[in-house]
C-alpha positions in Angstrom: 76.3 136.0 65.3 74.6 136.3 61.9 70.8 135.8 61.6 70.5 134.4 58.1 67.1 132.7 58.8 64.7 133.4 56.0 61.7 135.5 56.8 59.4 132.8 55.5 60.7 130.4 58.2 60.0 132.9 60.9 56.5 133.5 59.6 55.8 129.7 59.5 57.1 129.3 63.0 54.9 132.1 64.3 51.8 130.6 62.5 52.7 127.2 63.9 53.0 128.4 67.5 49.8 130.4 67.1 47.9 127.3 65.9 49.4 125.2 68.7 48.4 127.7 71.4 44.9 128.0 69.9 44.5 124.2 69.9 45.8 123.8 73.5 43.5 126.7 74.7 40.5 125.1 73.0 41.2 121.7 74.6 41.6 123.3 78.0 38.4 125.2 77.7 36.6 122.0 76.6 38.1 120.1 79.5 37.1 122.9 82.0 33.5 122.9 80.6 33.4 119.1 81.1 34.6 119.3 84.7 32.1 122.1 85.5 29.3 120.0 84.0 30.3 117.0 86.0 30.4 119.1 89.2 26.9 120.6 88.5 25.5 117.1 87.9 27.1 116.0 91.2 25.5 118.8 93.1 22.1 118.0 91.7 22.2 114.4 93.0 
C-alpha cells in the first residue's frame, strides 16, 4: 500500500477541513446566540 499522495494535496485538504470546521462552528454559535436572544425576549413578555 503505497502512499504517493503529494504533500500539497494533504496540506490543501487540512486547510479545507479547517475552514469547513470554522464555518460550521461560527454558524452554530450564531444560531445559539439567536435562540438565546429569542428565549430571553420570551421571558420578558
